C-alpha positions as CSV (number, residue, x, y, z in Angstrom):
1,M,-18.6,-25.5,-17.4
2,A,-21.0,-27.6,-19.4
3,P,-24.7,-26.9,-19.1
4,G,-26.2,-28.8,-16.2
5,S,-23.0,-28.7,-14.1
6,A,-23.6,-28.2,-10.4
7,P,-22.6,-24.8,-9.0
8,T,-19.8,-25.2,-6.5
9,R,-17.6,-22.7,-4.6
10,H,-14.6,-23.7,-6.6
11,R,-16.4,-23.0,-9.9
12,F,-17.5,-19.5,-8.6
13,L,-13.8,-18.8,-7.9
14,Q,-12.9,-19.9,-11.4
15,R,-15.6,-17.6,-12.8
16,N,-14.4,-14.7,-10.7
17,R,-10.9,-15.1,-12.1
18,L,-12.3,-15.1,-15.7
19,I,-14.4,-12.0,-15.0
20,A,-11.3,-10.2,-13.8
21,A,-9.2,-11.3,-16.7
22,L,-11.8,-10.3,-19.3
23,S,-12.5,-6.9,-17.7
24,M,-10.6,-3.7,-18.5
25,V,-11.8,-2.3,-15.1
26,T,-13.4,-4.1,-12.2
27,V,-16.0,-2.1,-10.2
28,I,-17.3,-3.6,-7.0
29,T,-20.7,-2.1,-6.0
30,E,-21.6,-4.5,-3.1
31,A,-19.5,-7.0,-1.3
32,R,-19.8,-8.7,2.1
33,W,-16.7,-9.1,4.2
34,R,-16.1,-12.5,2.7
35,S,-17.6,-12.6,-0.8
36,G,-17.0,-13.6,-4.5
37,A,-16.6,-9.9,-5.3
38,Q,-13.6,-9.8,-3.0
39,S,-12.2,-12.7,-5.0
40,T,-12.8,-11.0,-8.3
41,A,-11.1,-7.8,-7.0
42,H,-8.1,-9.8,-5.8
43,H,-7.7,-11.5,-9.2
44,A,-8.0,-8.1,-10.9
45,F,-5.2,-6.7,-8.7
46,T,-3.1,-9.8,-9.5
47,L,-3.6,-9.1,-13.2
48,A,-2.7,-5.4,-12.7
49,R,-6.3,-4.3,-13.7
50,P,-7.7,-1.2,-12.0
51,V,-10.3,-1.8,-9.3
52,G,-13.0,0.7,-8.3
53,V,-15.3,0.5,-5.3
54,V,-18.7,2.1,-4.7
55,P,-19.0,2.0,-0.9
56,G,-22.4,1.8,0.7
57,S,-23.6,2.5,4.2
58,I,-21.1,1.7,7.0
59,F,-24.0,0.0,8.8
60,S,-24.7,-2.5,5.9
61,A,-23.2,-5.9,6.0
62,S,-23.4,-5.9,2.2
63,S,-21.0,-3.0,2.1
64,A,-18.4,-4.3,4.6
65,G,-16.3,-5.8,1.8
66,C,-16.3,-2.5,-0.2
67,H,-15.0,-0.6,2.8
68,R,-12.4,-3.4,3.4
69,L,-11.2,-3.1,-0.2
70,L,-10.8,0.7,0.1
71,R,-9.0,0.4,3.4
72,E,-6.7,-2.6,2.6
73,T,-6.0,-2.4,-1.2
74,P,-5.1,0.2,-3.8
75,A,-8.8,0.2,-5.0
76,E,-10.1,3.6,-6.1
77,L,-13.2,5.3,-4.7
78,I,-16.0,5.5,-7.3
79,T,-18.6,8.3,-6.8
80,D,-19.9,8.5,-10.4
81,A,-19.4,7.3,-14.0
82,T,-16.6,9.8,-14.7
83,D,-14.5,8.0,-12.0
84,I,-15.0,4.7,-13.9
85,L,-14.0,6.4,-17.2
86,A,-10.9,7.8,-15.5
87,L,-9.9,4.3,-14.3
88,A,-10.5,3.0,-17.8
89,A,-8.4,5.8,-19.3
90,G,-5.4,4.3,-17.5
91,A,-6.1,0.9,-19.1
92,P,-4.2,-0.2,-22.2
93,T,-5.4,1.0,-25.6
94,V,-4.9,-0.1,-29.3
95,D,-5.3,2.8,-31.7
96,G,-7.0,4.9,-29.0
97,V,-9.6,2.1,-28.3
98,P,-9.6,0.5,-24.8
99,S,-8.2,-3.0,-25.0
100,V,-7.8,-5.8,-22.6
101,H,-4.3,-7.3,-22.6
102,Q,-4.5,-10.8,-24.1
103,P,-1.9,-13.0,-22.4
104,T,0.1,-15.3,-24.7
105,L,-0.7,-19.0,-23.9
106,P,2.1,-21.5,-24.2
107,V,2.0,-23.7,-27.3
108,S,2.0,-26.9,-25.3
109,V,0.4,-27.1,-21.9
110,S,1.3,-30.4,-20.4
111,A,1.2,-29.6,-16.7
112,R,-0.5,-26.9,-14.6
113,P,0.8,-25.7,-11.3
114,Q,-2.5,-26.9,-9.7
115,D,-2.1,-30.5,-10.9
116,G,-1.8,-32.9,-8.0
117,L,-3.2,-30.4,-5.4
118,T,-6.2,-31.1,-3.1
119,E,-9.3,-29.0,-3.5
120,A,-8.3,-26.8,-0.5
121,Q,-4.8,-26.4,-1.9
122,R,-6.2,-25.4,-5.3
123,L,-8.5,-22.8,-3.7
124,L,-5.6,-21.4,-1.7
125,Y,-3.2,-21.5,-4.6
126,D,-5.7,-19.5,-6.7
127,A,-6.0,-17.0,-3.8
128,L,-2.2,-16.5,-3.6
129,P,-1.1,-13.4,-5.5
130,A,1.3,-14.1,-8.4
131,R,3.0,-10.8,-7.7
132,G,3.2,-9.4,-4.2
133,L,2.2,-11.0,-0.9
134,S,-1.0,-11.5,1.2
135,S,-1.6,-12.2,4.8
136,P,-3.1,-15.5,5.9
137,G,-6.2,-13.6,7.1
138,K,-6.7,-12.1,3.7
139,L,-6.1,-15.5,2.0
140,S,-8.7,-17.0,4.3
141,G,-11.3,-14.5,3.1
142,I,-10.4,-14.8,-0.6
143,A,-10.2,-18.6,-0.6
144,G,-13.2,-19.1,1.7
145,L,-11.2,-21.3,4.0
146,P,-10.9,-21.1,7.8
147,L,-7.6,-19.6,9.0
148,P,-6.3,-22.8,10.6
149,K,-6.8,-24.6,7.3
150,V,-5.1,-21.8,5.4
151,L,-2.1,-21.9,7.7
152,A,-1.8,-25.7,7.3
153,E,-2.2,-25.8,3.6
154,V,0.0,-22.8,2.7
155,S,2.8,-24.6,4.6
156,R,2.2,-27.6,2.4
157,L,2.2,-25.5,-0.7
158,Q,5.5,-24.0,0.3
159,R,7.1,-27.4,0.8
160,S,5.8,-28.5,-2.6
161,G,7.3,-25.4,-4.2
162,H,3.9,-23.7,-5.0
163,A,4.1,-20.9,-2.4
164,R,6.7,-18.5,-0.9
165,T,6.7,-16.5,2.3
166,V,8.3,-13.3,3.4
167,N,7.7,-12.0,7.0
168,G,4.5,-14.0,7.4
169,Q,3.1,-12.9,4.1
170,W,2.4,-15.4,1.3
171,G,2.5,-15.4,-2.5
172,Q,2.9,-17.8,-5.4
173,A,6.4,-19.2,-5.9
C-alpha cells in the first residue's frame, strides 16, 4: 500500500499472504486463538510451505494459537534453531542454495477471482484453502468473521462458483 494508507484488517490479511509467499519457512512464535499469525500460517500451508511453531505456556492467551496450530495442522514443533534448519532443508533449492518457488504470473491479468465480491466475501475467499478443505469454524478464525457470517457468505461464494464443499468442509473452487 502507498505510504499514508490507513491500516485495515483486510490489508493485514494481504500482508500475511505476502509474508507466507516470500518465506521459505514460516515460524510462529506467538499467536492468540484468532490472530494474524494464524492467517500467515494458513497461507503458508496453502502454498505448501513448511510451518514451525514455538509453543509457549498453556496458561498464556498469547500461546493459544500456537497450541491450536500444533493440534489442528501439520505444523512442526520447534524447540531450537536446528529444528528451523531442518524445516528449511526440506524447502526447494537451486544449486544447493535454499530458494523460494516463484510462481509464474499470467501474461495478461484481466479479471481476478475476487472481483465483484463484497469485503466479507473477499476475506472469506482469501481464507479458503486453494487445495484441501477447512471447517467453517477454522475459516471464521482465519478470516476474522463471526461464524454465522461465514456460513452465509460461504454459501454465496459456492453459488457464484468461488467455493466448493465436501462433507461440511470448504475450499476454493
